[in-house]
C-alpha positions, -999 to +999 in steps of 0.1 A: +000+000+000+014+034-010+015+061+015+012+097+004+030+123+025+009+153+036+020+189+034+006+222+043-002+254+025-013+286+043-049+275+041-049+237+040-033+205+051-032+184+019-029+147+011-023+140-026-045+116-045-026+086-058-045+091-091-030+126-097-010+129-129+003+163-117+012+167-080+011+205-081-011+229-061-023+251-089-034+288-086-071+282-090-086+262-061-121+248-052-127+234-018-154+207-018-167+199+017-174+162+008-144+142+020-158+108+009-172+117-025-155+102-055-146+130-079-137+117-114-117+146-127-113+131-162-151+133-167-150+171-165-129+172-198-108+201-185-083+219-209-055+226-184-037+206-158-054+198-125-048+179-092-070+166-064-062+164-028-079+152+004-078+184+025-083+198+060-091+235+060-069+250+087-092+279+095-120+256+109-108+220+107-134+212+080-124+180+060-131+178+023-112+178-010-093+205-028-094+206-066-066+228-080-067+239-116-042+256-138-068+274-160-094+298-146-119+287-173-115+251-159-124+265-124-156+280-138-164+248-157-158+226-126-180+248-104-208+247-130-207+209-135-200+197-099-230+182-082-225+166-048-240+131-043 
């Protein structure tokens, strides 16, 4: 079993998804407060690079997932298409 190392940004403690192609925290970020929801990033057909992390928001300890995106148009597209289970 692979173990991903966590790291912190000023706002989040992050745990990289083993499915990430790019292990980068991109500029455009969307916090999704659904820690157990499966987010299939490929199904959004994004144009730029992206990454997904399990996340703990440091401000309030809320667990969820952080989607980070290279392109601001992809951020808009993700927000429009994302529907929680």
